[in-house]
VEXDREN-2710 file (C-alpha; in Angstrom, 1 decimal):
% VEXDREN-2710
k/r/px/py/pz
1/LEU/126.9/108.0/150.7
2/GLY/124.7/106.1/153.2
3/GLY/121.5/107.8/152.2
4/VAL/122.6/111.4/153.0
5/SER/122.5/114.4/150.8
6/VAL/123.9/117.9/150.7
7/VAL/121.9/121.0/150.0
8/VAL/123.9/123.9/148.5
9/GLY/123.0/127.6/148.5
10/ARG/123.9/129.3/145.2
11/SER/123.3/132.9/146.2
12/SER/123.3/135.0/149.3
13/LYS/119.5/134.7/149.6
14/GLN/119.6/130.9/149.1
15/ASN/122.4/130.8/151.8
16/ALA/120.2/132.7/154.2
17/ARG/117.2/130.4/153.5
18/ILE/119.3/127.3/153.9
19/SER/120.9/128.4/157.1
20/PHE/117.8/129.8/158.8
21/GLN/114.7/128.2/157.3
22/VAL/115.7/124.8/155.9
23/ALA/118.3/123.8/158.5
24/LYS/117.2/121.7/161.5
25/GLU/119.1/120.8/164.6
26/HIS/119.9/117.3/163.3
27/HIS/121.6/118.7/160.1
28/LEU/125.2/119.9/159.9
29/TRP/126.1/123.2/158.3
30/PHE/129.4/123.6/156.2
31/HIS/131.3/126.6/154.9
32/ALA/134.8/127.2/153.5
33/ASP/136.9/129.1/156.0
34/GLY/137.9/132.7/155.3
35/VAL/136.5/133.0/151.8
36/PRO/133.1/133.7/150.3
37/GLY/131.1/130.6/149.4
38/SER/128.0/128.6/149.6
39/HIS/126.3/127.4/152.7
40/CYS/126.0/123.7/152.6
41/LEU/123.8/121.4/154.7
42/LEU/124.4/117.8/155.3
43/MET/120.9/116.4/155.6
44/LEU/121.0/113.9/158.4
45/GLN/118.0/112.2/160.0
46/PRO/117.3/112.8/163.8
47/GLY/119.8/110.8/165.8
48/GLN/121.9/109.8/162.8
49/GLU/125.6/110.0/163.3
50/PRO/127.3/111.2/160.1
51/PRO/129.8/108.7/158.5
52/GLN/133.2/110.2/157.9
53/LYS/132.6/109.7/154.1
54/ALA/129.6/112.0/154.4
55/LEU/131.5/114.6/156.3
56/GLN/134.2/114.6/153.7
57/PHE/131.7/114.7/150.8
58/ALA/130.0/117.8/152.3
59/ALA/133.4/119.5/152.9
60/ASP/134.5/118.7/149.3
61/VAL/131.2/120.2/148.0
62/ALA/131.5/123.3/150.2
63/ALA/135.1/123.8/149.0
64/TRP/134.1/123.5/145.4
65/HIS/131.3/126.1/145.9
66/SER/133.6/128.7/147.3
67/LYS/136.3/131.2/146.2
68/ALA/138.8/128.5/147.3
69/LYS/137.8/126.2/144.4
70/GLY/141.1/126.8/142.6
71/SER/143.0/125.4/145.6
72/VAL/144.1/121.8/146.1
73/GLU/142.5/121.8/149.6
74/ALA/140.5/124.3/151.6
75/ALA/139.6/124.3/155.3
76/VAL/135.9/123.9/155.7
77/SER/134.2/124.4/159.1
78/TYR/131.1/122.7/160.2
79/THR/128.6/123.1/163.0
80/ASN/125.1/122.5/164.1
81/PRO/122.8/125.1/162.5
82/LYS/121.6/126.2/166.0
83/TYR/125.0/127.9/166.5
84/LEU/124.5/130.2/163.5
85/LYS/123.6/133.9/164.0
86/ARG/122.9/136.6/161.4
87/VAL/125.6/139.3/161.2
88/ASN/124.0/142.6/162.5
89/GLY/123.9/144.9/159.6
90/GLY/125.3/142.3/157.2
91/GLY/123.7/141.3/154.0
92/PRO/121.6/138.2/153.4
93/GLY/123.5/135.0/154.2
94/MET/126.2/136.7/156.3
95/VAL/126.5/134.6/159.5
96/THR/128.8/133.9/162.5
97/MET/129.2/130.7/164.4
98/SER/129.0/130.8/168.1
99/ARG/130.5/127.2/168.2
100/MET/132.4/125.2/165.6
101/GLU/132.0/121.4/165.7
102/GLY/135.1/120.8/163.5
103/THR/137.2/121.5/160.5
104/ILE/137.8/119.2/157.5
105/TYR/140.0/119.9/154.5
106/GLY/137.8/119.8/151.5
107/ARG/139.1/119.0/148.1
108/PRO/137.4/121.3/145.6
109/GLU/138.2/119.2/142.5
110/LYS/136.8/116.1/144.2
111/GLY/133.7/118.2/145.1
112/ARG/133.3/119.2/141.4
113/ALA/133.6/115.5/140.3
114/LEU/131.1/114.4/142.9
115/MET/128.6/117.0/142.0
116/GLU/128.9/116.1/138.3
117/SER/128.5/112.4/138.9
118/ASN/125.5/112.9/141.1
119/ARG/123.7/114.9/138.4
120/LYS/123.8/111.9/136.0
END
């Protein structure tokens, strides 16, 4: 996918680490809307514009790694990590976005297939 990769948090502590320690301003952060799920980072290089295929890939992966994985499609929001804030009194990995960059409909089953093919 044009040399980009996606990092996926698999627990609330990993989500917090990805969102506040790993994430840089040139990355994009993804999360399925309205359901618990993994925080996903599209690892872009500084100044790199994400190809539409990479945005869709990250949305598909985020949808698969969420409670929406049984759906045909799931809305996935993305933003620059600088717009994330910890929820006061919330557990690890609970965040709010002060600004959303966009929404893409992720296809969980496609995300599953992509993850499996990339493991091989």
